[in-house]
C-alpha positions as CSV (number, residue, x, y, z in Angstrom):
1,M,0.0,0.0,0.0
2,S,1.4,3.4,-1.0
3,L,1.8,6.1,1.5
4,A,-0.1,9.3,0.9
5,I,1.6,12.6,1.5
6,A,-0.1,16.0,1.0
7,V,1.9,19.1,0.1
8,I,0.0,22.2,1.2
9,N,1.1,25.7,0.3
10,G,-0.3,28.9,1.7
11,P,-0.6,32.5,0.5
12,N,1.3,33.8,-2.5
13,L,3.0,30.5,-3.2
14,N,0.9,30.2,-6.3
15,L,3.1,32.9,-7.7
16,L,6.4,30.9,-7.5
17,G,8.4,31.4,-10.6
18,H,7.3,35.1,-10.8
19,R,7.3,36.3,-7.2
20,E,10.6,37.7,-6.0
21,P,12.8,35.2,-7.9
22,E,15.9,36.4,-6.1
23,I,14.3,34.9,-2.9
24,Y,12.1,32.1,-4.2
25,G,13.7,31.1,-7.5
26,G,12.3,31.0,-11.1
27,T,10.5,27.7,-11.0
28,S,6.7,27.4,-10.6
29,F,5.5,25.0,-7.9
30,E,3.6,23.0,-10.5
31,E,6.8,22.4,-12.4
32,Y,8.6,21.5,-9.2
33,F,5.8,19.2,-8.0
34,A,5.9,17.2,-11.3
35,S,9.6,16.5,-10.6
36,L,8.9,15.7,-7.0
37,Q,6.4,13.0,-8.1
38,K,9.0,11.5,-10.4
39,T,11.5,11.4,-7.5
40,F,9.0,9.5,-5.4
41,P,7.0,7.3,-7.8
42,V,5.9,4.8,-5.1
43,L,4.2,7.5,-3.0
44,T,0.8,9.1,-3.6
45,L,1.6,12.8,-3.5
46,S,-1.1,15.4,-3.7
47,Y,-0.7,19.2,-3.9
48,F,-3.0,22.0,-2.7
49,Q,-2.6,25.7,-2.5
50,S,-4.8,28.5,-1.2
51,N,-4.5,32.1,-0.2
52,V,-7.3,31.7,2.3
53,E,-6.6,30.7,5.9
54,G,-9.9,28.9,6.4
55,T,-9.6,27.0,3.2
56,L,-6.1,25.8,4.3
57,I,-7.6,24.7,7.7
58,D,-10.4,22.8,5.9
59,H,-7.9,21.1,3.7
60,I,-5.8,20.0,6.6
61,H,-9.0,18.5,8.2
62,E,-9.8,16.8,4.9
63,C,-6.4,15.2,4.8
64,F,-6.9,13.9,8.3
65,K,-10.3,12.4,7.4
66,G,-9.3,11.3,3.9
67,G,-6.5,8.8,4.5
68,V,-3.4,11.1,4.1
69,D,-0.5,9.8,6.1
70,G,1.6,12.9,6.5
71,I,1.7,16.6,5.4
72,V,4.4,18.9,4.1
73,L,3.1,22.4,5.0
74,N,4.4,25.8,3.8
75,A,1.9,28.1,5.4
76,G,3.6,31.2,3.9
77,A,3.0,34.3,5.9
78,Y,0.3,32.5,8.0
79,T,3.2,30.8,9.7
80,H,3.8,34.0,11.6
81,T,0.2,35.0,12.3
82,S,-2.2,32.0,12.5
83,L,-3.0,30.3,15.7
84,A,-5.9,28.7,13.9
85,L,-3.5,26.9,11.5
86,A,-1.3,25.8,14.4
87,D,-4.4,24.5,16.2
88,A,-5.4,22.6,13.0
89,V,-2.0,20.9,12.8
90,A,-2.1,20.0,16.5
91,A,-5.6,18.6,16.2
92,I,-5.0,16.1,13.5
93,G,-2.3,14.1,15.3
94,M,-0.4,13.1,12.1
95,P,3.2,14.1,11.2
96,V,3.5,17.5,9.6
97,V,6.8,19.0,8.4
98,E,6.9,22.7,8.1
99,V,8.8,24.0,5.0
100,H,10.0,27.5,4.0
101,I,11.8,28.1,0.8
102,S,13.7,31.1,2.1
103,N,15.7,31.2,5.4
104,V,13.1,32.9,7.5
105,F,15.7,33.5,10.2
106,A,17.8,35.6,7.8
107,R,14.8,37.8,6.9
108,E,12.7,40.3,8.8
109,E,12.3,39.9,12.6
110,Y,8.6,39.1,12.4
111,R,9.3,36.1,10.1
112,R,11.4,34.5,12.8
113,T,8.3,33.5,14.8
114,S,6.4,30.4,13.8
115,Y,3.1,29.5,15.5
116,I,3.1,26.2,13.6
117,A,6.6,24.9,14.3
118,S,5.9,23.6,17.8
119,K,3.0,21.5,16.5
120,C,5.1,19.9,13.7
121,A,7.4,17.0,13.6
122,G,10.1,19.2,12.2
123,S,10.9,22.4,10.2
124,I,13.0,23.0,7.1
125,S,14.0,26.5,6.2
126,G,16.2,28.2,3.7
127,L,17.0,25.2,1.4
128,G,14.9,26.4,-1.5
129,L,12.5,24.0,-3.2
130,Q,14.7,21.1,-2.1
131,G,13.2,21.5,1.4
132,Y,10.0,19.9,0.1
133,E,12.0,16.9,-1.2
134,L,13.7,16.5,2.2
135,A,10.4,16.8,4.0
136,V,8.8,14.1,1.8
137,R,11.9,11.9,2.2
138,W,11.7,12.2,6.0
139,L,8.0,11.5,6.1
140,N,8.4,8.4,3.8
141,M,11.2,7.0,6.1
142,H,9.3,7.9,9.3
143,L,5.9,6.6,8.2
144,S,7.5,3.4,6.6
145,A,9.3,2.7,9.9
146,E,5.9,3.0,11.8
147,T,4.4,0.3,9.6
148,L,7.2,-2.3,10.3
């Protein structure tokens, strides 16, 4: 049985490839996600993006109810503002890895606080899009070890 891992992106990440390429690079997330699926052909990977906080929370709940085994979450700016997203992550009781493309600790002071990080299994920051691959790789190893 294939593990199911959901990749969820928050606000403005739909503009990757165009948005501040000096920070976020020139590749769209759809292009990157296709390569991620090729890297992990035995996993069932899904992708969801929304600019709306409540929609992100609803999708996290759907993942919990819908048989997803783990989540890679880049909540974008909601990382620094949303107790509601943090509560959603805490409520589902499944492994979530927080990912940030840029190094949030090398940016503005307000980006250095994550309400979500303490509810996650781990956080990856500043490794570009490769952070998603590392998060999926860790979830695959962690979840596979649980089923042994």
